[in-house]
N, C-alpha and C positions, 0 to 999 in steps of 0.2 A: 284418930289423933290427928289433929290439924298441925301442919307444919308451917311455920312462919318464915317468910323469905327475908334474907338480910337486905337492907336498903341497897347496897351495891348490886345485889343479885337482881332485884326488881328493876333497877335502871337498865341493866343489861338486857333483860327480857323485852322491856319497852323499846329499847333501841333496835333490838333484833326485829320486832314486829313492824316498826316504822320502815326500816330498811327493806323488809320484804314487801310491804305495801307499795313503796316507791318503785321497787323493781318490777312488780306486777303491772303497775300503771304505765311504766316506761315501755314494757314489752307489749302491752295492749295497744298503745299508740302506734308502735312500729308496725303492727300487723294490719292496721287499717289502711285501705287503699282509697285514693280520691275517686269520687264518682267519675265514670267515663265521659260524662257530658259536661264536666266542669269547664268553665271558660278559662282560656289562658290568661295569665296575669298581664297587666299593662306593662310595656317596656319602660324602664326608667329613663331619665334624660340622658344618662351616660350610654344607654343602649341604642338611642336614636341617632341618626346621621342626617345632616342637612343635604338637600338636593344639590347636585353639582352646579356651579355657576354657568350661566348662559355663555356660549363661546363668543369671542369678540372677533371682528373681521376688519381687515385693512380697507379703507374706503376707496382707494384707487386701484385695487386689484381684486377685492372680494375674497382674498385668501385669509384663512384663519390666523389670528394674531395671538401670540402668547406674550405675557408680560404687559406692562403699562404702555399706553399710547405716548408718542413723543410730546414734549412740552411746546414744540414749535408748530406753526401752522403749515399747511401745504405751501410749498414754494414752487412757483411756476417761473421757469427761466426761458426767455425768448432766445432762440438759437438760430444762427444763420444756416441756410440749407442750400448753398451754392458751392461750386468747386473751390471757391476762395476760402471756404471754411475748413477745408481738409487739413489735418484731421480734426473732426469734431471731438470734443472731450467731455466725458461724463454721461453720455446717453445710455451707456450700459447699466447705470445705477438708477435710471428713472423707473417710476412705477407705471407711468402712462405717458404717451406722447400724442399730441394733436398736431396734424399738419394742415396749415391754412394757406389760402391764396394771398399773395401780395402783388404789387405792381409788376407789369411786364409778363405776367403768367408764371412767375416763379413762386416759390413757397417759402414759408418760415415755420419753424417748429416751436411749439409750446411744450416744454418738457416738465413733467410734474414730479415733484420729490416729496416724500413723506416718510415711508417706511425705512428708507435708506437715503443718506445724503452724501454725495461724493465730495472729495476734498476740493476739486475744481470743476468748473463747467464753462463751456464757451465754444466758439466765439459768441458773445452776448450781443444781441441786436435790439432794435427798437420795437415798441408796441404798436399795435394797430387798434382801431375802434372795434374790429372783429373780436378782440380779446375780451371785451366786456361780456360777450355771450359764451365764452370758453372758460374763463377763470372761475373756479368755484368760490362760493361765498366764504369769506374769512381768509382766503389765500393772500399771499404777498407775491408780487411780481418782481423779478430781477431783470432789468432792461437797460439798454443804452440811452433810453429816453424816448421821445416821440415828438411829432409835430404839435405845436401849441393847441390846435383844435382837438387833437386826440387826447392830450394831457387834460384839457378841460373836461372832456367827456369821461375819461377814466376817473378823474377826481370826483366828478359828480356822481359816478356810480359807486363811490366809496371803496375803491380798490387801492390798497397801499402798495407803493412800489419803491424800489431801491435802484439807484443808478450810480454812475461814476462820481467819485467824490466821497462816497460812503466807505466806511472801513470794510475791507474784504473785496472791493471791486478794483481791479488793477489792469494795467496795460502789459501785455506780454511782448517784451522787446524783440523777440525773434520773429515776430509777424508784422505785417503791414496793416496800417489803419485802413478802413474801420474794422478789420477782421482780427484785431488784437486785443479786444476787451474781454476779460475773463472775470470770473467771480469765485471766491473761496466759499462755497456754500456751507462747508462744515463750520467755518468760523461765523458766517452770517446767521446760521440757524440757532446758534447759542444765544444770540441777542434777541431773537423773536420769541414772543409768548402767545400761546393760543388759549382762549377762554374755554373752548370745548372741542370735542372731536368733530371733524367734518362728516357730513352725511355721505352715503355711497354716491360715487360719480356716475356709475352706470347701474342698470338693474342686473345684479349678479345672480348666477345660478350655477348649475353643474353641466358637464358634458352630456349627462344622461337626460337632461331637460330639453336638449336641442332636437328639433325635427331633423329627419334624416338629411334632407337637402340633396343637392347634386354635387358631383365631383368637381373640384377646382384646385389645381396645384400651382398655377401661375396667375399672378394678378398684376395689372398695370393701371395705376391711377394717374390720369393725364390732366394736368392743370393748365395746359396751353403752352407755356414756356418751359415747363419741367414735368417729367413723368417719374413717378416712384414705382419701382418694380419689386415684386416679391416672388419667392419660390418656397413652396412647402417642402421641407426636408428635415429629417431627424425629429419629427414631431413638433417642429416650430416653423415660423415664417421668417425667412432670411431676406433682408433688404439687399438685393443684389447690386444696387448702384448707390449704396450708402457712402457718405463722406466721413463716417466715423472710423476710427482706427480699428484694426482687427483686434478682437478681444474686448472692445468697448462699444460694440453695437447693441442696439436695443433688442432684448430677447423676447420677440413677439410671439405669444401663444395664440393670439387672435388678431385679425385685422377687421376693423369695423368701418365700412364705407357708408357715409351719409351724403346724399346729394342735396345741395343747399342753394338757395337763391343768393345772388351777389348784386350789390348796389354800388353806388359811387360814394366814397367817403367825403367828397366835396373839396378835395385839394390835390395837388400834384407833388410828386417826389422831386428831389433836386435835379434829376435827369429829365424831368418834364412828363413822366408817365402819370396818368390818372391813378389815384390810389383806390383800390376796390375795398368794399366792406362786405364781409360775409354776413348774411342775415340768418343767423342760426336760431331761428324761432319759427313756430308754426308746425309744419309737417312736410315730409318728403320721403323719398325712397331710401331704403336701407338694405345693405347686404352685409351679412356677418360671415366671415371666413374663419373656420376652425376645423382642425383635424383633417385638412385636405378636402373639405367640402364647403359648400356655400348655402346659406339660408337666406331667402329673399323676404323682405318685410317692409315695415314703415316705421319711421321715427316721428315722435311728437315732442314738442317742447313749448310750454306755455310761457311765452315772453322770453326776453333775453336771459333772465336768471332762473327760468323754470328748470325742473328736473327733466332729464332725458328719459323718455319712455319708448320702448320698442314693442312691436307687435307683428304678428302674421295674420292671415285671414282666419286662422283657427284660434287666436288668442294671444296672450302676452308672450313676448320673446325675451329671454334672459341671456346674458353673456357668461360663458363659462369662466369661473374665477381664474385669474392669471394676469399676465401683462398684455395690454391691448394698445395697438397703434390705431388711432382714429384718423381717417382720411375724410376731410370736409371738401368733397369734390364739387365744383360748380355744376348746377343742373343744366346750365347753358354755357357753351364754350369750354366745358370740361368733358371728360370721357372716362369710362371704366370698362376694361376688358379683362376677361379671365378665361382660362382653358383647363382642360383635364391634364 
């Protein structure tokens, strides 16, 4: 006797069979393992990460920079370097300083500012034709002016400059002329705009890159009428006869001495002294003082505006990143001595 199923009963059976089939299929899939040699899946865009950006470096110190570059160009300020300038103001904020010969065997400073700009700097003094080979491309010079022949040459070289009469350049009433001209660099820098970041001023490296060299803890750079003396102490070089105020002296990590040729600028100063011109181009002897030691080498510069290159007999020489005082000592009538 055949039994007939009620429609609702048949639907229930079908539903039960379908559910069982789905359950078996699901269980079977879960028991299967991927082949051991299966290639890993490609990461999605959300799983990938971009390479970290290349680090940026300050052009006048070689130190790593965080954040954006300043909007202003390098500002080079000419600063008096005689006892009449005491106390010099603002040298402690400079990135780099170049000391150059002027008339009478005395010196003048070219203080470079970019990573940090002090509120005030001075006493501000005049330019020399030597500055054409010292001031980096794109920089602006703050100066008390110059002789007409020098101004013509500086203008022809395309170097912009700011002097008395411009906003931010003023006379300090507590001092005597001509040692009372000062500049508010913080104010001046806000008006200056730079199209691009300047290139490195020196070939920068690390302390580990330096050849061992010989020991040297005292240095004297003699320009004829003035000598600048240094003592290595506390990991830095201290200018022991500085005219800067205590706490506002340049923090020299290295002293780079380059022996240079000196010519005649073609005129005399108001006191009747012939004005010298540093010929900072070509090649000459170089001595790099760092970490209480000295490395001897050679500097090379292709023309007045060429980049400074350094080398030893074994290859390129780099300057450890940091604050550098550059001494442009005359090869003739100048002298350099150092001792352990």
